[in-house]
C-alpha positions in Angstrom: -3.8 5.6 10.3 -2.2 2.5 9.1 -1.1 1.1 5.6 -4.1 -0.6 4.0 -5.0 -2.3 0.9 -7.7 -0.6 -1.1 -10.2 -2.5 -3.2 -12.7 -1.6 -5.9 -15.2 -4.3 -7.0 -13.6 -7.1 -4.8 -10.2 -6.5 -6.5 -7.2 -4.8 -5.0 -6.3 -1.5 -6.9 -3.7 -0.1 -4.6 -2.6 0.9 -1.0 -3.1 3.7 1.1 -0.1 4.7 3.4 0.1 7.4 6.0 1.9 10.5 4.7 1.8 13.9 6.7 -1.7 13.5 8.4 -3.3 12.0 5.0 -3.3 8.9 3.2 -1.1 8.7 0.0 -2.5 6.4 -2.7 -0.2 3.8 -4.5 -1.8 2.4 -7.5 -1.1 -1.1 -8.4 -3.5 -1.4 -11.3 -3.4 0.5 -14.6 -7.0 1.7 -14.7 -6.6 3.7 -11.5 -2.9 4.7 -12.2 -4.1 8.5 -12.7 -4.7 8.5 -8.9 -1.2 7.4 -7.9 0.6 9.5 -5.6 -2.4 11.7 -4.6 -3.2 12.4 -1.0 -6.7 11.8 0.6 -8.2 12.8 4.0 -10.0 9.5 4.4 -10.2 6.0 3.0 -13.9 7.2 2.0 -12.6 10.1 0.0 -10.1 7.8 -1.7 -12.7 5.2 -2.6 -15.0 7.9 -3.9 -12.2 9.4 -6.0 -11.8 5.9 -7.6 -15.3 5.4 -8.2 -15.6 8.8 -9.8 -12.4 8.1 -11.9 -13.7 5.0 -13.2 -17.1 6.3 -14.1 -15.5 9.2 -16.0 -12.9 7.1 -17.8 -14.0 6.0 -21.2 -13.1 2.7 -22.6 -10.7 2.4 -25.4 -12.2 1.8 -28.7 -10.4 -1.0 -30.8 
């Protein structure tokens, strides 16, 4: 496993770094900050978590 940039919708949202046999996510965008420091078994699992998180997040009403 190597460190890698994680993108969503063509934009970088964080990085994944190896950590004890898993990938630790470090968020660099506010809209995925709730996933910061979580560990995932695969990049696919991380990307699915990002998609699920963004689908379940409701926009802030003005």
